[in-house]
C-alpha positions in Angstrom: -35.5 11.0 -13.6 -32.0 12.3 -12.7 -30.2 14.7 -15.1 -27.0 13.1 -16.4 -25.2 16.4 -15.9 -25.6 16.2 -12.1 -22.4 15.3 -10.4 -22.7 12.5 -7.8 -22.1 13.8 -4.3 -21.0 11.3 -1.7 -23.1 11.2 1.5 -20.1 10.2 3.5 -16.5 11.5 3.3 -13.4 10.0 4.7 -12.1 12.2 7.5 -8.4 12.9 6.8 -7.7 12.9 10.5 -8.5 9.2 10.6 -6.3 8.2 7.6 -3.5 6.6 9.7 -6.1 4.5 11.6 -7.9 3.4 8.5 -4.6 2.4 6.9 -3.5 0.5 10.0 -6.9 -1.4 10.1 -6.5 -2.4 6.4 -2.9 -3.7 7.0 -3.9 -5.6 10.1 -7.2 -7.0 8.9 -8.4 -10.2 10.5 -9.1 -13.4 8.4 -12.9 -12.8 8.2 -12.3 -9.2 6.8 -9.9 -10.5 4.2 -12.3 -13.3 3.0 -15.3 -10.9 2.8 -13.3 -8.3 1.0 -12.2 -10.8 -1.6 -15.9 -11.4 -2.5 -17.3 -7.9 -2.4 -14.5 -5.8 -3.9 -14.6 -4.4 -7.5 -18.4 -4.5 -7.7 -18.5 -8.3 -7.8 -22.0 -8.2 -6.2 -23.1 -5.4 -8.4 -22.5 -2.7 -5.8 -19.5 -0.6 -4.8 -18.1 -1.3 -1.3 -15.5 0.7 0.5 -13.2 -0.8 3.0 -12.3 0.9 6.4 -14.3 4.0 5.6 -14.7 6.7 8.2 -18.2 8.1 9.0 -18.0 11.0 11.3 -15.5 9.9 14.0 -16.0 6.1 13.5 -14.3 3.7 11.0 -16.6 1.1 9.5 -15.1 -2.1 8.2 -17.2 -2.0 5.0 -19.6 0.5 3.6 -21.9 0.6 0.5 -23.4 4.0 -0.1 -25.7 2.6 -2.9 -27.2 0.1 -0.5 -26.9 2.4 2.5 -25.3 -0.6 4.3 -22.5 -0.8 6.8 -20.8 -4.1 7.7 -18.9 -4.5 10.9 -17.0 -7.7 11.7 
């Protein structure tokens, strides 16, 4: 059992060097990305998803650390 005093550490961290690319991808999202984001944002499925999240030197369309899932459209 996990100790409640343990601070959650994220496995992945957004690379600040890719910030402009991530923002551009969010602004210029295609229709499929917009529709999917509408259904998975704000833990509507019970899990937190991040949009345009960088992992190493790549940018994933959607990422859920809890599920260890990456979605690319």
